[in-house]
N, C-alpha and C positions, 0 to 999 in steps of 0.2 A: 665632742667632750661633754662631759657631766658638770652642771653647774657647780661652783665652788672650787674647783682645782686650780690652783696657784702654779701656774708654767713659770713664771718669773719672779725671783726675789725669794724663793722657798730656803729660808736657812737650813731648814731640817731635811731637804732633798734637793739640792741645787741642780743637780743632774737630771731632774724630770723631765724637762722637753727634750733632752737629748736620747734619753731611754725612750719616750714616745715615739720620737722619730725613728730610732732603732727597731722598735717594734712594728712600724709601718714598713721601713725597708724588708724586715723578714716576712712579714705578711704577703708583699708583693711578689717575693721570690719564691714561695711555696707554690707547688703545683697543686690544683684544687680543681676536680672534677664535680664532686657533689657539695653545694655549699648549704650549710645548716649554721644556725645560729642559736643563741640563747632565748631569742623571741622570734615568733613565726613571721613577724612583720619585717624582720631584717631581710629575709630570703624568699619571701611569697610563698609560704608554706600553703595557704588556703587554696591558692590559684595551682600550684603545684600538686597539691593533694587530689585536686578534683580532677586534674588531667591523669595522675595515676589510677585513680579508681575507675576512670573511662577507659584504660588499658594501655595508656603511654607509660610504658615501663621505664622510659629516660627522662621522665618528667623532673627528676631532681639533679639531673646532669646539668650544671649552669657554671662553667667556668667564667664566663663572661659576667654574670651577674656577682660572683664572687670579686671579680677584678672592679666592677664598678662600684660596689659596696666599699670596698678598701680605699679606692681612691676618693669616694665621696667624704669618708670618715677622716681621711688624711687632709681633704681640702677643710674640713671643718675645724680641725686640730690646727692648721696652719693660720687660718683666720682668727682662731682664739690667741692663737701665740702672738701674732701681729698685733691684736688689740691689747693685750696684755703688756708687751713690750713698749707700745706708744703710751700707755698709761704710766708706766714706771719711769718716765723721763721727765 
């Protein structure tokens, strides 16, 4: 979660938390062999590129890395949602 996102009590977007959760549901259901992201750190670009340059033509095939990244981000989302829910009481 990026800092500043209101997941609870946002009158302009009351379903934001449900939409986030739906996004994670979709991401978990997608098949993914080659995991790329907006930032190289998301998917280990430097390490994979080094392996690829050394001849490992499967270096970027990483379905488990994709699943782990999505699970990590979903856990961070859930933690932030719980924190905001507790603060709104």
